[in-house]
N, C-alpha and C positions, 0 to 999 in steps of 0.2 A: 435787522435780525438776518436777512437769509445770506447776508454778504458773511459773519460770522461762521454760521453752518459751513458755508463752501472753503473756509478757510481753516476748521477745525476737522472739516473730513481730510484735506488736503495735506494737513499735519501728521492727522492717523495714517494716512496711507504711505509717510516717507516714514514710519518709526518701522525699525530693525522689525523681520519676521522672525529673530530667534529669541529666544531668552536666556540673559547675562548668567554667569555664575552666581549662587548665593549665599550667603554666610549663615548657617544654621546652630544652634545649639546642640551638642553632644551631651547628653547628661547621664552619668554613671552613679547608681546607689550602692549601698555598702557590700551588697551579695554580690558584684559586678552585672546587674543590668542596665542595657545601653539603652537609652533612649534619646530618638533627633526630636529637638521642636524648632520650634521659631516663636516661642511664648513664654520662654523661662523655665528654668529648672524648680522642681521643687525644693523645698527646704531638706537640708541634710545629702545633699545629691553633688558630686563635683563635677565643674561646668567646664568645656572645652570648647571654643569656637571651630568651626569644622565647616568649609567651604564646599559646596555642593553644585555642580554641575549637570544641568540636564541637556543632553547633546541633541541636535537635532534629528526629526524620523528621517532615517536612512544614511547618518553617516555612522562611521565607526571610531567612537574616540580608542585614542590607545591606552587603554587602563593596564594590559599585560604587558611585560619586556618580551618584544619576539625573541621568537625560540631560537635557540641556534640549530644548525644543519643536523648535528648528532643525534639528537632527542628525535629526530622526526625518520630517521629509517625506520622501515616494519620489516620484521623477518614473513617469507611467506609462510603461509598458514595451509592448511590439506582441506579440500572441501569434504565436508557432512552432511549427507542426505539424512535429516531426522525421520520426515515421513514420506512415502510415496504414493501413488495410486495404484490398485491392483486390480485388475479388471474383473477376475477372476476367471483367464483362461492364460495366465502364467504372462502376460504383456509381452505377448509375441508379436504384438504388431505396434507400432509408435502412431501417435497423434496423426502425422502428416499419411501414412499409409492409409488408416482407419478412415480417415476422414477422405481424401481422393477415391478410395473403394465406396464410399457413400454418394458420394455425387456422384459418380461413373456407373453408377448400380448394378455393382459386383458383388461377391463374395468371395472372401479368404478366408481362409485356415485361420482361426482365434479370432474371428469377430463373436459378437454375443449375440442373444437374439434380439434384443435391442436394439443392436447394429444393424441385423439383417432388416428387421422391422422398418428403420429409417431408409434403408436402400432399397428394398424394394415393397413394402408396404404389409400391409396383413396379408396369412397365408388365406389360399382358399381352402385350405384342408392340411388337420396336424393329424401326424398318423404316430404314435408313441409304440415303442415295442423294444423288450427287453433293456431296458434304462436309454436307449435311444431316442430320441423325436426327431421328423421329418417334416419340413414345412412344404406344401406344394404348393406350387404356384401354376394355375391355367393360366397359357397363353392361348393368342388367336391361331385360329387356324387351326385346331386341335392338340396342337403341342404341350410340352407342360416344362416344368423345371423342379427340381428336388435339389432344398439343402436339407443336410443331414447335420444335427449336433448330437454332441457326447452325453453322459450323463453329467456334467458340468453346465451344461446351455451353451457347450461352446461349438462353433464349426469343427465340424471334423476336418482331416488333411484329407489328401488323395493318397492313396496306400500304393 
């Protein structure tokens, strides 16, 4: 008995790992509906034999004829931006400029209050007057720095 199992397992290992093409029946009813089956067509359907081939995974069967080179040329099209991000300050800074300023703890005209707080932290004092907001940062040795924002919450540029 163990020898039979050995021979049977050897035969199974030698079988090919791909499936061969199969013949199926193509059934069509009077309304033109098509059904594929291997069990036979119902009464009243016309039957035609059809070859079915299941390609192995990872292979690309040539089902369509190759395209001619003239059909593969594409005309260049204009790039259209549908939506963009608006920071509320007129997008005066690029992402790279904004990121570099935050990392280096600098403030640039066009930064938002959120950008300034990311760069310098929470202010020690906030002063609002005539639509302008000022963040006051008290530094060491009695020195302080100020950042002035306009009515939109954007850092004002130097005049």
